[in-house]
N, C-alpha and C positions, 0 to 999 in steps of 0.2 A: 121692174116696174118705175120706180122711184130713187131715192139716193139712199134709203133704208134698208129697200127689200128689192127679193128676183125670185127669177121663176125660174125651172127649169125643168126638163122632162126627164123622168126616172129612166136609167138607164136599162133596169128592170123592165119587165113587157107582160107580167103577169094580167093585166087586162089591158085593153085599149088606150084608158086616158090611165096615167100615171104619172103625173104631176109633181112638184114639190116647192112647195111655197117656202121662202127661208130671209131670214136677215142677214145683211151682208157683214154687219158686226158681228162677228164669231162669237157665238152663246151656248152653251150647252143648255142642251135638254130642258133641263131641272131651270137653269137661268133665268130662260124662256119664258116660261109658264108659272114660274114662283115667285119670290120675291126678293131672287138673289141681283135679278137685274140692276147692274149699276151705271153709270152714263154721268157726260157733265149735261145732261138733258133731264131731267129726273120728270120732265113733265111726257116722255117717249117712253117711259117703261110701261103704261097700260094699254098706249094708243099705238107701237109696235103691234102687240098681242092681239088687237083691234081689227087693224088696219091688214093683217096679215089673215087675218080670219074674213073679213069682209074678199080680201081678193082671192080666197079660197073658193068663197061660196059662186062669187062672178065668174070665174074658171070651171066652175064646176056646173054651173047653168049653162054655158058656153058650149062647154064641151061632150057635156053628158046629163042633158037636157032630161032625161027618162028617170034620173037617179041617179046620186053618188054619194060619197063617204069622204069628210075629213077625220084624219086624225092623224094619232103620233107615236112611237116607238117608246118604250123607257126600259131600259136596264136587256139584258141577255136575253131571260125570259119574253122577253117584250117584244123579242129581235130587232133591236137596236143597233144599226152597223156602223155608225158613225155617231160622234159626238157634236158634232154644229146639229142646232136646233133646228125643225122645220117641220113644216105639216108635209100629211101626202093627202092629193085629192084623187080618188080612186074613183074610175067607172066604167063606162061606155058598155056594157053588158050589165046580164042580170048579176048580181052579187049574191053571194049564198051568205046564208043567216052568222059564219064566223069567218071576220079577213084577219 
């Protein structure tokens, strides 16, 4: 997408639209969402997550115009399967009450 953010299709196919929005720089899920993001450009701390959110919403509207979810998984019980921080964009069908 740009120098800091990339988007890939999730290898899982539980629903038709499963995209991952993530920083190119390795950040844990906690650092991405929390206060621990350290960089040589402190101005990017809050703007990175904000830009990722904007991109996730744009993709959701483009690929799942009838509705979508943007979510993140934290820890084993949250079904987090990788340490690299990312956002999920899921949709393309009627989603159930629990995802």
